[in-house]
N, C-alpha and C positions, 0 to 999 in steps of 0.2 A: 658520560655514558648516555646513549640514546635509548629512549623508552617509547614503546608503542602502546597506545591506549585503544581499547575496544570502543567503537562507536556504535550505538544502538540505532541502526539505520538500514535501509534497503537501497539497492542501486536500481534506478529507473531506466527502462528502455525507451519509454514514451511518456511525454507530458504534453497534453494538448487540450484545447477547449473545443467542445462540440456543442453547439446550440446553447452556449453559456455555461455548460457544466465542464469542470476539470476532470479529465480522464488520465489516469496513471497506469502504466503497465510495468511489471517486473518479471524476471524469469521465475519459472515454477516447474520443477521436474515432474512432480506427480501429486497425488492427493495428500500424501503424508507431508510433503513440503508445503502444500497449500495451507493445511491446518496449522502449521508452525509459524506462518507469516503473521505479522500483527494485524489485528482486526481494523485498526484505524491508524492512519498516518497523516502527517501534515506536510504540505508542500507550499512554500512561499506564503505561509500563514493560513492556508486553506485546509480544513480537515476533510479527509476522504475516507470512506468506508470500503472495506473489501467486499466486492460484489460477485466475483466468480473467477473461474480459471478455464483455460483451454488446454486439454491434453494433446490436441493436434498441433498447436503452435508453441506449447510449453511456456505459457505466460499466465500471470494472475492480474486481475484488474481491480482498480480502486476508482471510485467515483465520488465527486463532491455532492451529488444529489442523494447519496445513501442516507438513510435515517440513522442518526447517531445520537445517543443519549449519554450524558456524563454521569458518573457516579457522584453522589452527593453525601458528604459527611454531616451527620446531625449531632 
């Protein structure tokens, strides 16, 4: 029997470097979809933070220069 497993990931439309920063773009229908997207993703070992979305082009943007803080257990 074949089994499908859910993968916690997003599909990228664009992955490029601009002035040393990694820029990622993914589809984004509207604001409700935008807030459901993960706040931080990794791509090839680089962490990128969600930085905005375009309702005109229907995409959300992630950048490696976003300020990201990790939760710490004490």
